[in-house]
N, C-alpha and C positions, 0 to 999 in steps of 0.2 A: 590941108589936113595936117594936124600936128602928129608927131611920132607916137605920142601916147594914144591918140585916137586910132592911128593905124594899127598899133599893137592890139588894142581892144577889138577892132574890127576883125582882125585875123583870128583872134581867140573865139569870138562869137560865131564867126563863119565856120570855124573848125568844129565847134560844138554842134551847130545845126547840121552841118554836112555829115558829121560822123553818125548822127542818128537817123538821117533820111533813109538809108537802105533798110532799116529795121521798122520804121514807122509806115512807109509807103509801100504798097504792093504794085508798084509800077516799075517798068524796066527802062533801061537806057536813060539814066539820070532823071528819073521821075517824070518821064514824058509818055512812054508807051504803056497803056493799060494792059494788064493781064487778067485772064479769067480765073486762074488758080494762084495760090500763094507761091512766092519765089522760094526755091530751096536755099539752104544756108550757104553753099559755095557761090551762088550767084550774088547773094547779099555781101559776102566777103570781097568778091571781085569789085562790086560797086563801091565798097568801102575804100579799097585801094585807089580806085579812080577818083573818088572824092578827095582822098588824101593829096593826090597830085594836083587836083584843081585848087584846093586851098593853098597848097604850097606855091602854085603859080601866082595866086593872088598876093601872097606874102612877098614873093620875089618882085612882083610888079610894084608893090608899095615901097619896098626897100630901094628899088632902082629909082623910083620917083623922088625919094627923100635924099638919097646919097649914093655913093658907090656901093656895088654889091660886094659883100664880104665872102671870101671863099669858105666853104664848109667841108668838114671831114665826115667820116662815117658816124662819129659820135652824135653829131647834130641830127642826122636822119634817124638814128636809133632812138634818141630822146623824143623827137617830134612824132615818130611812129608810135611809141609807147603812150605819149600824151593823147594822140588821136584815138588809140584803142581805149584809153581810159574815158575819153569823151563819149565813146560809142556804148559804154556800159549801160546807161539808162535805157537806150533803145533796145539793146539786147535783152535786158531784163523784162521790159515791157512785152517784147515779142515772144520770148521763149520761156520765161520763168514765172511771169505773173499769171495767175489763174483767172481767166475771164469766163463769165457765164455766157454760154452760147444760147441763142434763141430768143 
């Protein structure tokens, strides 16, 4: 896989993973079904877990392509902000979009 394809794979995986906690009403990485809706703190905890899983995917792809570059706190601040930005459509759909019930 080329480096460009690897970068796009991580970006698309990040976008999908950032929206999963808000789109699905399942617990434990979208596997365990719930009878009621998840509260916001649970969704945010899942968002953090998905952030680390996508980061692990990116790390694996970087290791496969070349030597892993050391990262400082700035890298994690930027990727965390990007992940939160990716999660915005799911948050809007879950909490701000008015849906007709019934």
